[in-house]
Structure formats: structure tokens, C-alpha cells
C-alpha positions as a LaTeX table, in Angstrom:
\begin{tabular}{lrrr}
\hline
Residue & $x$ (\AA) & $y$ (\AA) & $z$ (\AA) \\
\hline
Met1 & $-4.12$ & 15.57 & $-7.19$ \\
Ile2 & $-2.42$ & 14.03 & $-4.72$ \\
Asp3 & 1.40 & 13.91 & $-5.03$ \\
His4 & 2.93 & 12.03 & $-2.20$ \\
Val5 & 1.66 & 10.56 & 1.30 \\
Ser6 & 3.77 & 9.87 & 4.82 \\
Ile7 & 3.38 & 7.65 & 7.56 \\
Ala8 & 4.35 & 7.96 & 10.95 \\
Val9 & 6.47 & 4.83 & 11.97 \\
Ser10 & 8.32 & 3.91 & 15.20 \\
Asp11 & 11.10 & 1.88 & 13.82 \\
Leu12 & 12.49 & 2.93 & 10.65 \\
Ala13 & 14.67 & 0.03 & 9.79 \\
Ala14 & 11.86 & $-2.73$ & 10.18 \\
Ser15 & 9.32 & $-0.81$ & 8.23 \\
Thr16 & 11.80 & $-0.14$ & 5.53 \\
Asp17 & 12.46 & $-4.08$ & 5.36 \\
Phe18 & 8.58 & $-4.57$ & 5.75 \\
Tyr19 & 7.13 & $-1.75$ & 2.96 \\
Asp20 & 10.24 & $-2.77$ & 0.72 \\
Thr21 & 8.70 & $-6.36$ & $-0.01$ \\
Val22 & 5.02 & $-5.13$ & 0.27 \\
Leu23 & 5.22 & $-2.25$ & $-2.11$ \\
Ala24 & 7.27 & $-3.84$ & $-4.79$ \\
Pro25 & 4.33 & $-5.68$ & $-6.27$ \\
Leu26 & 3.14 & $-2.11$ & $-6.69$ \\
Gly27 & 6.12 & $-1.21$ & $-8.83$ \\
Leu28 & 7.23 & 1.22 & $-5.96$ \\
Ala29 & 11.07 & 0.61 & $-5.13$ \\
Lys30 & 12.97 & 2.67 & $-2.06$ \\
Leu31 & 14.32 & 5.46 & $-3.72$ \\
Val32 & 15.12 & 7.99 & $-1.35$ \\
Asp33 & 17.25 & 6.79 & 1.84 \\
Arg34 & 17.42 & 9.75 & 4.52 \\
Ala35 & 17.84 & 7.52 & 7.60 \\
Pro36 & 17.28 & 7.67 & 10.72 \\
Ala37 & 14.76 & 10.33 & 9.48 \\
Thr38 & 12.66 & 9.19 & 6.15 \\
Ile39 & 12.52 & 6.71 & 3.29 \\
Gly40 & 10.87 & 7.71 & 0.42 \\
Phe41 & 9.45 & 5.19 & $-2.41$ \\
Gly42 & 8.18 & 5.61 & $-5.73$ \\
Lys43 & 8.24 & 4.71 & $-9.47$ \\
Lys44 & 9.73 & 7.64 & $-10.97$ \\
Tyr45 & 10.01 & 9.92 & $-7.68$ \\
Pro46 & 9.04 & 9.38 & $-3.73$ \\
Glu47 & 5.65 & 8.92 & $-3.38$ \\
Phe48 & 4.77 & 7.30 & $-0.39$ \\
Trp49 & 7.43 & 8.30 & 2.63 \\
Leu50 & 7.81 & 6.61 & 5.93 \\
Asn51 & 8.64 & 9.21 & 8.73 \\
Tyr52 & 10.59 & 8.08 & 11.97 \\
Arg53 & 8.92 & 9.57 & 14.90 \\
Asp54 & 10.45 & 8.81 & 18.45 \\
Gly55 & 7.85 & 7.54 & 21.03 \\
Leu56 & 5.02 & 6.75 & 18.48 \\
Lys57 & 3.12 & 4.18 & 20.12 \\
Pro58 & 0.51 & 2.01 & 17.34 \\
Leu59 & $-2.55$ & 3.91 & 16.15 \\
Ala60 & $-5.85$ & 2.15 & 17.23 \\
Glu61 & $-7.14$ & 0.35 & 13.93 \\
Ser62 & $-10.25$ & 2.22 & 14.18 \\
Thr63 & $-8.34$ & 5.83 & 13.40 \\
Gly64 & $-9.72$ & 5.83 & 10.23 \\
Ile65 & $-6.39$ & 6.22 & 8.71 \\
His66 & $-6.72$ & 4.91 & 5.14 \\
Ile67 & $-4.27$ & 5.04 & 2.02 \\
Cys68 & $-5.23$ & 3.29 & $-0.94$ \\
Leu69 & $-2.00$ & 2.72 & $-3.79$ \\
Arg70 & $-3.13$ & 1.15 & $-7.28$ \\
Ala71 & $-1.65$ & $-1.92$ & $-8.35$ \\
Pro72 & $-1.28$ & $-3.22$ & $-11.57$ \\
Ser73 & $-3.01$ & $-6.53$ & $-11.61$ \\
Glu74 & $-5.34$ & $-8.82$ & $-9.28$ \\
Val75 & $-2.18$ & $-10.79$ & $-9.09$ \\
Ala76 & $-0.45$ & $-7.68$ & $-7.03$ \\
Val77 & $-2.89$ & $-7.19$ & $-4.80$ \\
Arg78 & $-2.40$ & $-10.56$ & $-3.62$ \\
Glu79 & 1.20 & $-10.41$ & $-3.76$ \\
Phe80 & 1.37 & $-7.26$ & $-1.89$ \\
Phe81 & $-1.29$ & $-8.75$ & 0.88 \\
Asp82 & 0.82 & $-12.05$ & 1.41 \\
Ala83 & 4.22 & $-9.50$ & 1.67 \\
Ala84 & 2.47 & $-8.22$ & 4.22 \\
Ile85 & 1.09 & $-10.93$ & 6.27 \\
Ala86 & 4.33 & $-12.72$ & 5.65 \\
Arg87 & 6.72 & $-9.73$ & 7.25 \\
Gly88 & 4.26 & $-9.51$ & 10.63 \\
Gly89 & 1.65 & $-7.41$ & 9.25 \\
Lys90 & $-2.25$ & $-8.01$ & 10.06 \\
Ser91 & $-5.20$ & $-8.46$ & 7.64 \\
Ala92 & $-7.67$ & $-5.64$ & 7.34 \\
Gly93 & $-9.49$ & $-7.04$ & 4.72 \\
Asp94 & $-8.33$ & $-10.17$ & 2.83 \\
Pro95 & $-7.89$ & $-9.89$ & $-1.11$ \\
Gly96 & $-11.35$ & $-10.12$ & $-3.39$ \\
Pro97 & $-13.97$ & $-8.45$ & $-5.25$ \\
Arg98 & $-15.26$ & $-5.02$ & $-3.85$ \\
Gln99 & $-17.85$ & $-2.55$ & $-4.87$ \\
Ala100 & $-16.60$ & 1.10 & $-5.07$ \\
Ala101 & $-18.78$ & 4.09 & $-5.22$ \\
Phe102 & $-18.74$ & 3.62 & $-9.21$ \\
Thr103 & $-17.55$ & 0.22 & $-10.51$ \\
Thr104 & $-15.98$ & $-2.84$ & $-9.00$ \\
Tyr105 & $-12.63$ & $-3.60$ & $-8.18$ \\
Phe106 & $-10.25$ & $-5.81$ & $-6.84$ \\
Gly107 & $-8.65$ & $-5.05$ & $-3.67$ \\
Ala108 & $-6.76$ & $-5.93$ & $-0.09$ \\
Phe109 & $-6.20$ & $-4.07$ & 3.03 \\
Ile110 & $-3.14$ & $-4.66$ & 5.73 \\
Phe111 & $-2.71$ & $-2.87$ & 9.16 \\
Asp112 & 1.28 & $-2.14$ & 9.30 \\
Phe113 & 3.31 & $-2.50$ & 12.76 \\
Asp114 & 2.19 & 0.98 & 13.45 \\
Gly115 & $-1.45$ & 0.49 & 12.78 \\
Asn116 & $-1.64$ & 2.30 & 9.51 \\
Lys117 & $-4.05$ & 0.96 & 7.19 \\
Ile118 & $-2.60$ & 0.28 & 3.72 \\
Glu119 & $-5.01$ & $-1.08$ & 0.52 \\
Ala120 & $-3.77$ & $-2.33$ & $-2.94$ \\
Val121 & $-6.10$ & $-1.88$ & $-5.68$ \\
Tyr122 & $-6.75$ & $-3.00$ & $-8.77$ \\
Phe123 & $-9.90$ & $-1.90$ & $-11.32$ \\
Pro124 & $-10.19$ & $-4.50$ & $-14.09$ \\
Lys125 & $-10.49$ & $-2.98$ & $-17.26$ \\
Lys126 & $-14.48$ & $-3.46$ & $-18.81$ \\
Pro127 & $-14.59$ & $-4.44$ & $-22.45$ \\
Asp128 & $-15.93$ & $-2.43$ & $-24.84$ \\
Ile129 & $-19.04$ & $-2.97$ & $-26.29$ \\
Asp130 & $-17.53$ & $-4.85$ & $-29.35$ \\
Gly131 & $-15.61$ & $-7.12$ & $-26.75$ \\
Thr132 & $-12.49$ & $-5.74$ & $-27.01$ \\
Thr133 & $-10.76$ & $-4.81$ & $-23.91$ \\
Pro134 & $-9.50$ & $-0.81$ & $-23.99$ \\
Ala135 & $-5.57$ & $-0.42$ & $-24.00$ \\
\hline
\end{tabular}
């Protein structure tokens, strides 16, 4: 199981501002501030780190780097996406339903300032056979 992820950024202040807004709908907040080197976001502990790298050039959008974060609802996925676009991120896939390996889900993809591809995903609970939705 993955404990946390780190991404390299060229401007820690700008990326912190961007992700502070973008990650809020997913329930992640800034928990650790070790500027000018690193910032950690999470729910109870830092799960998503920004690490400043001097001289970093933006990544090509085709590098294959892809980090997916769980969202609590479809609304949160849309808010994540809208916040990213409003803050200068780029769409890598508008919010909508998608087919995963074993089920369908609702997701959206963005590119940050450095070309990192971040996805927000929500897996709706399917009703049980009796029509009730599991907790």
C-alpha cells in the first residue's frame, strides 16, 4: 500500500497556492510547511508532498506521470477540476464517468504548472440487491 507521494515543483510558493485550493475539495489541507524545500498536504498526516527542485523544467505532458487521489463525491471531483483550471492548471480530461478495470467511476484529470498529471476519482457505491446503498 502506498503511504505518500511526492512531486517535484519549480516554484514552491506558486504550487503551494495552487494545491492548497485544488486539494481542498478532496479533504486534503497543508499540514507541514518546510519552505523553501517542501510542503506536505494530507488529512491526518502528509500524504501528498511538493518538493522544490531548482532549475526544474516543466515535464512533457506525455511522460506517463499520473497520480490519482480519492474524492468523497462527484461534486468534489468537479470542484477539484474547476479549482485547478481557475488557478492556471490545464485539463487532461474533463470531469465525467469513466470505465476502470473492474467498475465505472467518476473522474477528472489536470496538469499542474510543472506537467504533473493529477486525477481526482470518486467510486459511487452500488446499491445492494435489495436496493439499499451500503455504508
